[in-house]
N, C-alpha and C positions, 0 to 999 in steps of 0.2 A: 503493500499500498503506500509505502514512504516512495519507493521508484515511482508509483503512479502519480502522485502529488506532485513530485520534483517536475514530471513530465507535462502536467497541467499547469503549472507556474511558468514553465519555459515555453509552451503554447500559447499562454497569455501575453507572455512579453514579445514573442514573435508576431501575434496577431495585432499587438499596438502597433510594432514596427511597420508591419504589413499597410495597416490603416493611415499611419503618416505619410507612407510613399503613395498612397493611392489617395488620400483624401482629396486632393485637387481634382480628379478626375470623375468622383463618384458624389452621389448625391446621399442624403439620407434615407431617401427612400429607397435607395439600392441596398444599402447597409440592412436596412430592415427587412428586407424580403417583402414588401408591400405593407407594412404597418403604418403606413399614412405617412403623418406628419411628425411622428415621434424621431425624436433626434439621439444621436448616439456620443458618448463621452468615453474616452478612453485615457488611461494616466498609470502613474508610479504612484507608492506611497512609501515614506520609510520614516523611521522614529524608534525613540526607547521603548523597551519592552520590560515589564515588572511581573514576578511571580509572587502568588499568595497561596502558602501551603503551610504545612505543619514544620519545615526545616527552617531555620534562622530565625529573624524578626527581632523586634525592639524589647521594649520593657514591659514587665509584668508577664502573665502567662501567654500573651500575644493578643495583638489588638487585629483591627480590620482596615482594608484598604491601605491607602497610604500611611497610616500611622505604623503600620507592622513592615514597612519595608527597608531592605537593606540597600542602599543607594549605589554601594560600589559594586552591586552585581547587576547593575542597570546592562542591557544587551540591547543591540540593535535588531530591530525587525524592517523587513524589505518586501515590497509585494508590488503587484500590477492588478487593475480592477478595468472592468468595463461595465459602463451603466446606460441603460435605456430610459429616456424621458419620453413618455407620452405627453406630456404636459411640463407646465413649470413648476408644479408643487410635487410632483411624485417622480420617482424613478427607481427601477429594478435594477441592482447592482449583482454583478459576480467578481468575484475577487480570488485571488490564490496568493500566498505569501509565506515566508520563512522567517522564522525566530530561534529563539535560544535562551533557555531559561535555567536557574539553578539555586539551590540553596544550600547554605553551610553552617553547621551550628555554632563552630569553633569562633565566629566572628562576633557573636553575641557579646554585647559589654554588659559585664555583670552588675547589677545594681542592689538585687534580693535574690530569695530562696528560689521563686519561679524563674529567673532569668539564668541561675546558676545550673539548675536541673535540667532547663534545654542546652545549655553551652556542655555541659558534663555528658549528655546523650550522645554528642561528638559525629552525628551522622552527618553525610552532604550528599548530593546527587548534583548532574548535570543533564540535559536532554536537548537535543535537535526537537523543534517543533513544526512541521510542514502542516498546512492548511488552506482548507477551501472553502467557500461560503458562497451563500445567495441571502440578499438581505432588500428590503424596501424602504427607500429613503422618504421622506415625509418633509415638505417646507411649510410649517404651519401659516407664517407671514405671507408667502407667496399665494396659499389656499385662502387666507382671509380676503387678500386683494385681488383675487383671479379676475373678478370681472371689471377692474381698473386698468384698461388697457395704456394708460399712461405710467403705471407704476412698474418700474423696471430699475430695481436698485442692485448697487456693485453687491453689497454685502447681504450673504443670504444665510441665515442659520437653518441647522435642520437638525433631526432627530433618526434615527433608523434600527431598525432589528430585523433578524432573520435567521438561519438555521445552518449550521457547516459541519464538515468533517476535519479531525485533526490527528495527526500521528504522532506519537511522542515514544521514547524509547529510553527510561531514566537510567544512569550509572553511576555506581558508587565507589568510592577509593578504598585503597589499600596501602598501607607505607611500610615498608619491611624494615628491619634493624638497621639497613645503612641509610635511610630516608627516600628510599625510592618508592615513586607511587606509580599504583597499577590501578585503570578502571575497568569495572567489571558491569556487564549488562545485568542490573537488577532483577528483572521480570523472570526470567529463569530459574532464578535461586531461591523463589518462592520465600521471601525473608519473615514472611508473618503466617506462615502454613498455608498459603494459598492452595487449594488443590490437594492438600495432605488428608488423609482418611482421620487423623484425630483432629482435625477441623472442618466437620462437612459444609458449615455455613459459611467457609472462607474461600470464595471462588477465585481461580486465577483472573487477573484484570487483563483487559483487550488493549492493545497498544493502539487500534485506530477506533476513535469512538466520535459520538458525536456532540458539540458543543454550539451554544447559543450566543451569536454575538450580537451586541447591542451597544449604542451608544450615541453621540451627537457632536456636533459641530458648525463650523461654518466654512462657505467657500466664498472667494473676493474674485469678482470678474475683472481680469485684466483687461481684456478686450473681446470682441465678439467671437472669439474661439478659444481662449485659454483663461483658466481660473487657476489660483491658487486656494489652498485651505487647509485648516487645523481640525483635528478631530480627535476624540477619545473613544478608542475601541476595547471593550469590555467582554471577556468570554467567559460564561456561566458554563461549568462543566458537570458531567454528572460522575465523577470518579474521585476518589481520594487518593490515589496512588501516582499522580502524576511525579511525585516525589519518592514512591514507594513506602511512603510512611503513612499509617491508618490507625492501627488498633493496639496490639500489647504484644509482648516478647512472648516467645514460644519456649520450649524445652527444646535445647541445643541437641539434644539425642535425636529429635524427630527428623533433622537434616540427614542423619546416617540411614534412618528408616525410609526416607523416600527420595531422595538423590542419588546421583552417581558419586563414588567417592571423592572426586576431585571436586566436583561442584559443592558438595555437603562441606569439605573444609573450608572453601570460601564464603560459602553462605552462614556458617557458623562465625566467621571473624567479621563479617561485613555487616551481619545483621545487629550484632550487640558491640559496639566499638567503645564501651566504658570499660572493658576488662584492660586493667593496668594503667586506664587513663587517672582514676582517682588514687587506687593503691596498687601499686604492682601484684599482676597475678590475680586480681580479685575484680570480680564484676560488680557492678552496683545494683542492678537489677536483677528480678528473679521472674521465672515464667508468670505471665498473668500482669504483670506490673506494666503501666502506661507507656506505649511506644508513639503513640499519636494519639489525635482526636479525631474520631469519623464524623462528627455530626456537622462539621464544616466540610464541603467539599472544597477540592483545589480550582484556582481561579489565574486567570493572567492577564494583562492587559497593557495596551500601547496608547502612546500620545504620538500622533503620525501628521507628519507634514505632507500634504498632496498636491500632486500637479495635474491637472486635467487639460484635456483638448477636446473639442467637439468636431464633427465631421459633418460634410456635407453642405447644402444651402441652410441660410436662417442663423446658424450659430445660436446665441442666447437669445434672439427675437421670439416673443411671444405671440407675434400676430400684430401687436400694435407697439407699445412702447419700448419692443426690443430694437429697434433700428437706432434708438437714441445713442447706443454704443458705437455702431457706425458712422454715425454723424459726430460724435464727440471726439472719435479717434482722426476725424480727417484734420488735414492742415489748412489755415485759413485761407478764404479765397484770394487774398491779396497775394498769397505766395505761389 
């Protein structure tokens, strides 16, 4: 699925390049295969991405949204989109993009017992994230003013929501006595007993899942064809295992009972990294002790800068005031 999403992103970017190449010779009606006056906009977006999960975080037991972010783990998201606008107050967007998320307990600043507990848990993860989604954009002010032909602003706020697919693959680290770090895929190691007969209620999690993207932003019309914008894109997920941490520690003997010997050895070491962290040779936690909190699902969000280009005749005109942009961009007659 990861390769499939990678191809989808590549095809989206190629489509944008193709549209840019052919944009002068085609009309919006051609691009829309007969969908009347609908207009097509394509572009790119990029910006910082943040992860919200069990690992890392700020003071206390962990708060929500931006109050619980480790800003040093900010990573860049990049992608491309195509949006169809049947009118000026609604759009249908398809987007594909790539980002990267991670969480690290050891960077937590110690202020009290709750922070110390999470810091000494000493877990970490990192994961590439590929995603594709469809969403509906809604411009409330454009809708309210839809019957006013002369209303044609450059600044246009909007909100959106949709459904998507994303692929992740969490990896965790181990450090040997010489300080060498190796990274291991966590899902096959079943670190919390997922799929073990001893834990029938813990099912293995899938690496490709559905998410719900939503948010809002604004676009600013530079001219009849080009706009720039800023957007908050939040993804609600239905998994608590993007960071491979959700419930409780298990009896380490169960790894040997359910996994190949080599995997069992890695799983035992990587599932509980408090061994020797507080007291040499001793683990802080016992089977059944809290490892994560399953009542809050993982999420991630991005602040995006967007660049969009409209193709075909009409640009941002809405049949009335849209021509104001073309007029405003012309040189004065005396020149």
